[in-house]
N, C-alpha and C positions, 0 to 999 in steps of 0.2 A: 505494500500498500504506500508507504515511503517512497520506495524506488519509483512507484508511478507519479506520486505526485511531484518528486524531482525530476523526473523526466517532462512532466507539463511544465514545469516553471523553466527548466533548460528551451522548451520546445517555442514558451511564449517570448523568452527573452530573445532568442534569433529571431520570430517573427517581428518583436520589435526594432531587432540592429537593422534588419532588412529595410521595414519601413522606414525609420529613419535615413538609412543610405537614399531608398526614392526618394524622400522629402528634400533631402540635398540635393540630389541630381535635377528634380522638377524645380528647385526654388531656382538653383544654377541656369538652367536652360530658360525659365522664365526672367529672370533679370536679364541674360543675355537677349533674348529676343525684345525686352523693354528697351533695352542699348540702340539695339539695331533700329527697331521704329523709331527711337527719337531720333538717333543718326538720318535715318530716310527723311522723317519730315524736316529736320533745320536743312538739311541739303535742299529738298525742294522748295523751302521757303528761300532760302540763299539764292537759288536759280532765279527765282521769280522775283526777287527782288535785285538782284543783276540785270535784269530786263527791263524792269521800272528804270534804273539809272539810263540804260540807254532811249530808254523810249523819253525822257527826261531831256534829256540832251536834245535828241530831234527837236524838240517843243524848243528849246533854247536857241537851235540853230535858225529853227523859221521864224523868230521871234526878232533876229538879226539884217535889218533890213535897209542898212547903209548901203552906198557904193563903193565899198572897198573892205577887204578882209584883211586883218594884220593881228601881231601877238598881243598888243595890247587893248584888246578888246575882252569882253566877257566871258565869251563862249571859249576862250583859249585857256581860260585860269582852271585848273581842276577844284572840284566841288565833292561835297557831301552831304548824305541826309539820310537822319535816322526814320525806321518805322516799324513800328510792333515790336520793339527789342531787337531789331536787325540793323545794318548801319550799311551804307554803300557809299563807295565811291567813285566818280566818274569824270571824266575828261577827254578831249577831242583834239585830234592834230588835224592839218589841212592837208587830205588826199592830192590837191594839184601842186602842193610844194615837191612833190615825187615826177621822176621821170617816167611818161606814160610809154611802155613798151608797145602799146595799139595804136600809138599817136603814127598820123601820115606822114609825119616829118620825122622820124627817128630816123637816128644817123649812125652809123658803125662806129663812128670817133666818139660819139657819147660812149657807146657799149666798153670801146678802150679805154676811156678814161675814167669807166667804173672800175678797171681794173681786170678787166678778160683779155687774153688774146688777140689778138688779128683773127685767127681761126675760129673760136669759139664766137666770137663778135660776128662773123658773116656767117654761119650757121643759124644764129639767132633769126638775123636780118631775112634769111632763104627760108626759113622757118614760118615766119611770120607772112613771108609773101606768100606761103604755098596755102595758109588758111585762110588768104582772102580778106573779106569783110569781117569774120568771127573774128581772127587774131586770135591772142590767146586768151581760153577762155577760163582757166584757174592757174593761180601762180606756180604750183607744181609741175605743170606742163613742161616747165623747161629742162626737166629732167630726162624729158623724150629727146632732148638734143645732145647729140654724141659729143663727149668730152665736159658735158656740165656732172659736176660733184656737190655734195655736203658744203664744202667748204667753198667752193666758189659763192655756191647760192647763197651760203648764210651769209658772205661778202655784201653781196650786193641787194640784196631782200629788203633792207631799211629805205632804200632809195628809189625802186623802181615799185610801178602801180598797174596795173592791168583792167582798173575799175572805173575809167573815166570814157567810154567808148574810144572815139579816135582823135578825142580831145588833144590839139599840140602844145598849146600855151602850160607853162607854170605861173603861180602867182610870186611876183616878184617882193610883194610885203612878206611873206611867209616862207619862201626857199631858203636852205640853209646856205652854207658858204661854200660846205662840199659842193652841193648841187649846183651853184654858180660857178663854181671850178669845172664842173661837167659839161655845161650848155655852153659856157662862154670860152674855154679853151685857156687859153694865154693871156685873155683880155685883163690882166692882173688890176692896171688903174680902175677899170670902171668898175671892177668887184668890189674895188676897196671904197671907191666912192659911193656906189649901192649902200654899203654897208656901213660907211660913217652915216649919212644922210637918214637910213632907218634907225640908228641908235640915238639919234637927235641929243641936243647939248649933253646930256647927262652919261653919254656913251654907253647905254644900258637899254637892252631891246627887251620890250614887253613893258614900259612905262608910259606915262602919260606925256612925255615931249617926243616920245617917237616921231620919226618922218614918216610920212606915209604916202605911199603915191597912189594917185587916182588918175582916172583918164582925162580928167581937165588939167592935171599938173604933169603928165606924163612928159609931154615935148616940152615943157617950161625946164623941169627938173635936168632933163639929159642934156638939155641945151646949156644949162651951167656947166655941165661934165666937159663941157668944149667939144663935141663931137658933133659931127655933121649932120644935115637933114635926110640923107640917106639911110646913115647908120641909125638914127632916131626910127625910121621906118623899120630897119630890120629889128630893132630890139623890141619893138610893140609887135612885131609879130613872133617874138617869144616869148615875151609875157604878159599875163595878165595882172589884173588887181583885185578883181572879186572872184569867190570861188563858189563851187555847186557842189562838190564833195567833199566827204570827210570820214576821218577813221575816227571810231567811238569806243572808249575802251570803259567797261565797267565793272566793277568788285563789290562783291556783296558777303559778307557775314551772317550768319543767325545765331550761332552758338559763342555760349557764355566765354569761353577760352579762345574763339574766333579761330579753330583749328580746320574747321569747314568754311572753306573760300570757294565762291565759285566767280570764274569770270568770264566773260564775252568779248572779244573783239567783233565789231563790225566796221562793213562801208556803207556808209547811206550818202542819198542825195540831200539836200535841202529841204526837199518836200516830204523825203522820208522813205522815201522807197529804198529796199536793202540791196545789196550788190554781192556783200558779203557776209557770212555769221559763222563764228568758230567760238565753241564752249567748251571751257577748261575746268 
């Protein structure tokens, strides 16, 4: 009788141990599921917040209705906002400050000045011609060109675009010194004069005293640079003062430790039409 009671007690203890183990396992599984659900929820919220950042930037660009685009304008300044416990940072850069590979006026010399050798530069020109009106349809299409490597692509991608149709000009107010070198070649004196004028009296770009090129003052400013009327006409064929295409960057986080971050890069026109969209 005593042995039977002992056996029952041992059996009961084993049952309790097994149930305890199952309870711990189930508890850990439930805890993991909860964490995964929270992660997924915060991930989705962060993505939609990042999308909101893009849309907010598009709205701000639509409100910019003056006759020029310049680094000292409000659209060019990084911004952020908070919503429902999340935070969004967003900004824009001028896509028309970049060399358009689909431009009708693209020259092999531009590609060589970008750092590519004559052979690859000519292959890019030939490939572009073979595509006709379509031109390059996505940036990675460059890898279809013989001799293109990740190293070369990485070197040039910050200076080129394909998302402007066949538009020829670059914005003289926003174009970088490196891009001015690519477009104007050895015209160092004119490049220096453009940069000095843009920086204004404080010698800094993006400030209130910046010199800004407009359609009305373009010829007058270049005449002050002591160039000929024919040269002025040539510069007018290369440069614009107002842009229609922009690259938008938006980054959002919805987690307390900000480990969950969603990033979106897009290219849009001023009306909000999207030409490129990438989520990270």
